[in-house]
Phi, psi and omega in degrees: 000174183269134172251145183050044183295135165232148173281152181240117182242141181244124174229170179163166182297161176305139178071020176276350178104018179304308183296316178299320177291323176298317179297317178297322177294318179302316179294316182295327185260016184299332177296346181270356178070043183293151167240161177152199184204160178238156172261128180240121180289143172257129184234139173237115187064245176249010185254124174286127188246351179162197175208159179244161171252122183244120177287156175304327181282358174102346178294150188223148172222135171271114184255358180205161175208152177279339186262006181245158178239113171247175182286336185247149177232149166231117186059234181264008185253140172274140183247134175269091185294333180290318175298318178298309181301316178300316178299316180297315179305321185285347183276341180051049188295326186292346180266356180274147176286333179224129175241130180244127181228132173236109016217126176293131180122337185272317190252339184304324177298338181263349187223104177298325182295320180292320176297319178294319180297315182293323178296319178294317182295320180293334182257356187264196182269354176281142173277119183260123171243120187209149169271150183217144180307142180288320181241160182135144182261197174054242184305314182296314178293322182296322179290315181292338179272357180299138178284343184262023180229142169263127181251118177262132177260117179267131176235164182301333185257009181235013187300318182294319177294321178295316179305307179302313179303317181288319176302314181296317182292316178298315180295329178284336182269335178253139181292000000 
Protein backbone atom coordinates (compact mmCIF):
# COMPACT_ATOMS: atom_id res chain seq x y z
CA UNK A 1 0.00 0.00 0.00
CA UNK A 2 0.92 3.65 -0.28
CA UNK A 3 2.56 5.47 2.62
CA UNK A 4 2.31 9.26 2.91
CA UNK A 5 0.07 9.08 -0.13
CA UNK A 6 -0.80 12.08 -2.17
CA UNK A 7 -2.86 12.08 -5.31
CA UNK A 8 -1.11 13.42 -8.39
CA UNK A 9 -3.12 15.56 -10.77
CA UNK A 10 -2.07 16.93 -14.14
CA UNK A 11 -3.87 19.90 -15.61
CA UNK A 12 -3.34 22.35 -18.43
CA UNK A 13 -5.15 24.08 -21.24
CA UNK A 14 -6.88 22.09 -23.98
CA UNK A 15 -4.41 20.58 -26.47
CA UNK A 16 -1.45 21.05 -24.09
CA UNK A 17 -0.63 17.34 -24.22
CA UNK A 18 -2.25 16.05 -21.02
CA UNK A 19 -3.55 12.84 -22.58
CA UNK A 20 -0.29 12.12 -24.38
CA UNK A 21 1.67 12.66 -21.17
CA UNK A 22 -0.70 10.44 -19.15
CA UNK A 23 -0.22 7.64 -21.71
CA UNK A 24 3.55 8.10 -21.57
CA UNK A 25 3.44 7.97 -17.76
CA UNK A 26 1.39 4.76 -17.85
CA UNK A 27 4.03 3.16 -20.07
CA UNK A 28 6.92 4.39 -17.92
CA UNK A 29 5.24 3.18 -14.73
CA UNK A 30 3.99 -0.14 -16.15
CA UNK A 31 6.27 -2.10 -13.80
CA UNK A 32 4.09 -0.88 -10.91
CA UNK A 33 1.02 -2.67 -12.31
CA UNK A 34 -1.24 0.34 -12.79
CA UNK A 35 -4.91 0.05 -13.65
CA UNK A 36 -7.04 2.73 -15.19
CA UNK A 37 -8.26 4.10 -18.45
CA UNK A 38 -7.79 6.67 -21.18
CA UNK A 39 -10.23 8.56 -23.33
CA UNK A 40 -9.61 8.04 -27.06
CA UNK A 41 -11.30 10.19 -29.67
CA UNK A 42 -12.99 8.49 -32.61
CA UNK A 43 -12.45 10.38 -35.84
CA UNK A 44 -13.94 9.85 -39.29
CA UNK A 45 -11.94 11.78 -41.84
CA UNK A 46 -11.36 15.10 -40.11
CA UNK A 47 -14.54 14.96 -38.04
CA UNK A 48 -14.59 13.86 -34.39
CA UNK A 49 -17.54 11.48 -34.06
CA UNK A 50 -17.17 10.33 -30.48
CA UNK A 51 -14.82 8.74 -28.05
CA UNK A 52 -14.03 5.40 -26.50
CA UNK A 53 -12.76 4.49 -23.08
CA UNK A 54 -9.67 2.29 -23.29
CA UNK A 55 -8.37 0.47 -20.21
CA UNK A 56 -4.65 0.17 -19.59
CA UNK A 57 -5.09 -3.58 -20.21
CA UNK A 58 -6.43 -2.79 -23.71
CA UNK A 59 -10.15 -3.48 -23.22
CA UNK A 60 -12.37 -0.85 -24.82
CA UNK A 61 -15.92 0.40 -24.56
CA UNK A 62 -17.74 2.80 -26.86
CA UNK A 63 -19.79 4.95 -24.52
CA UNK A 64 -21.11 7.53 -26.91
CA UNK A 65 -22.18 8.33 -30.41
CA UNK A 66 -23.50 11.45 -32.04
CA UNK A 67 -26.19 9.43 -33.84
CA UNK A 68 -27.61 7.72 -30.72
CA UNK A 69 -29.85 9.11 -28.05
CA UNK A 70 -29.11 8.24 -24.43
CA UNK A 71 -30.31 10.00 -21.29
CA UNK A 72 -27.01 11.72 -20.52
CA UNK A 73 -24.86 14.12 -22.49
CA UNK A 74 -21.31 15.34 -22.31
CA UNK A 75 -20.78 18.22 -24.66
CA UNK A 76 -22.47 17.35 -27.92
CA UNK A 77 -22.33 13.59 -27.33
CA UNK A 78 -24.96 11.30 -25.87
CA UNK A 79 -23.46 8.92 -23.30
CA UNK A 80 -24.45 5.32 -22.65
CA UNK A 81 -23.95 5.50 -18.89
CA UNK A 82 -24.87 1.82 -18.40
CA UNK A 83 -22.03 0.72 -20.70
CA UNK A 84 -19.69 3.14 -18.90
CA UNK A 85 -20.72 1.88 -15.46
CA UNK A 86 -20.32 -1.78 -16.49
CA UNK A 87 -16.87 -1.05 -17.90
CA UNK A 88 -15.80 0.77 -14.71
CA UNK A 89 -17.08 -2.12 -12.55
CA UNK A 90 -14.95 -4.60 -14.47
CA UNK A 91 -11.71 -2.65 -13.96
CA UNK A 92 -11.50 -3.28 -10.17
CA UNK A 93 -9.63 -0.02 -9.71
CA UNK A 94 -9.77 0.17 -5.91
CA UNK A 95 -7.55 -2.91 -5.60
CA UNK A 96 -4.64 -1.46 -7.60
CA UNK A 97 -1.68 0.29 -5.96
CA UNK A 98 -1.68 2.88 -8.78
CA UNK A 99 -4.67 4.07 -10.78
CA UNK A 100 -4.19 6.24 -13.85
CA UNK A 101 -7.16 8.13 -15.30
CA UNK A 102 -7.39 10.41 -18.32
CA UNK A 103 -9.40 12.80 -17.88
CA UNK A 104 -11.38 13.67 -14.78
CA UNK A 105 -14.11 16.12 -15.67
CA UNK A 106 -15.46 14.73 -18.92
CA UNK A 107 -17.63 11.81 -17.89
CA UNK A 108 -18.43 12.25 -14.20
CA UNK A 109 -21.53 14.39 -14.83
CA UNK A 110 -23.07 11.43 -16.70
CA UNK A 111 -22.10 8.64 -14.29
CA UNK A 112 -22.80 8.76 -10.58
CA UNK A 113 -20.83 5.51 -10.26
CA UNK A 114 -17.71 7.04 -11.84
CA UNK A 115 -17.98 10.14 -9.67
CA UNK A 116 -18.30 7.99 -6.55
CA UNK A 117 -15.35 5.84 -7.63
CA UNK A 118 -13.09 8.85 -8.21
CA UNK A 119 -14.04 10.28 -4.82
CA UNK A 120 -13.22 6.92 -3.19
CA UNK A 121 -9.89 6.68 -5.03
CA UNK A 122 -8.92 10.18 -3.91
CA UNK A 123 -9.63 9.31 -0.28
CA UNK A 124 -8.43 5.70 -0.27
CA UNK A 125 -5.10 3.91 -0.13
CA UNK A 126 -4.66 3.80 -3.90
CA UNK A 127 -2.33 6.34 -5.47
CA UNK A 128 -4.36 8.21 -8.10
CA UNK A 129 -2.55 9.79 -11.04
CA UNK A 130 -5.00 11.63 -13.27
CA UNK A 131 -5.34 14.40 -15.76
CA UNK A 132 -8.08 16.87 -14.94
CA UNK A 133 -9.70 19.68 -16.89
CA UNK A 134 -8.09 23.07 -16.31
CA UNK A 135 -11.40 24.87 -15.99
CA UNK A 136 -14.72 23.87 -14.60
CA UNK A 137 -16.44 24.34 -11.31
CA UNK A 138 -18.02 22.02 -8.79
CA UNK A 139 -16.51 18.55 -8.86
CA UNK A 140 -13.40 19.59 -10.84
CA UNK A 141 -12.53 22.51 -8.56
CA UNK A 142 -13.19 20.46 -5.42
CA UNK A 143 -10.69 17.86 -6.59
CA UNK A 144 -8.04 20.42 -7.53
CA UNK A 145 -8.46 22.13 -4.13
CA UNK A 146 -7.79 18.97 -2.10
CA UNK A 147 -4.87 19.22 0.30
CA UNK A 148 -3.87 15.59 -0.35
CA UNK A 149 -3.10 16.22 -4.01
CA UNK A 150 -0.17 17.61 -5.93
CA UNK A 151 -1.27 19.58 -8.98
CA UNK A 152 1.10 19.80 -11.96
CA UNK A 153 0.42 22.47 -14.58
CA UNK A 154 1.34 21.32 -18.08
CA UNK A 155 2.34 23.86 -20.70
CA UNK A 156 3.72 23.22 -24.15
CA UNK A 157 7.28 24.00 -23.01
CA UNK A 158 7.48 22.06 -19.73
CA UNK A 159 6.29 18.54 -20.62
CA UNK A 160 9.64 16.83 -20.03
CA UNK A 161 10.12 18.42 -16.60
CA UNK A 162 6.56 17.57 -15.58
CA UNK A 163 7.06 13.99 -16.79
CA UNK A 164 10.25 13.56 -14.77
CA UNK A 165 8.69 15.18 -11.70
CA UNK A 166 5.64 12.91 -11.75
CA UNK A 167 7.68 9.74 -12.34
CA UNK A 168 9.96 10.65 -9.42
CA UNK A 169 7.03 11.43 -7.14
CA UNK A 170 5.15 8.22 -7.99
CA UNK A 171 8.24 6.09 -7.46
CA UNK A 172 8.88 7.76 -4.09
CA UNK A 173 5.31 7.10 -2.95
CA UNK A 174 5.08 3.46 -4.01
CA UNK A 175 7.41 0.77 -2.66
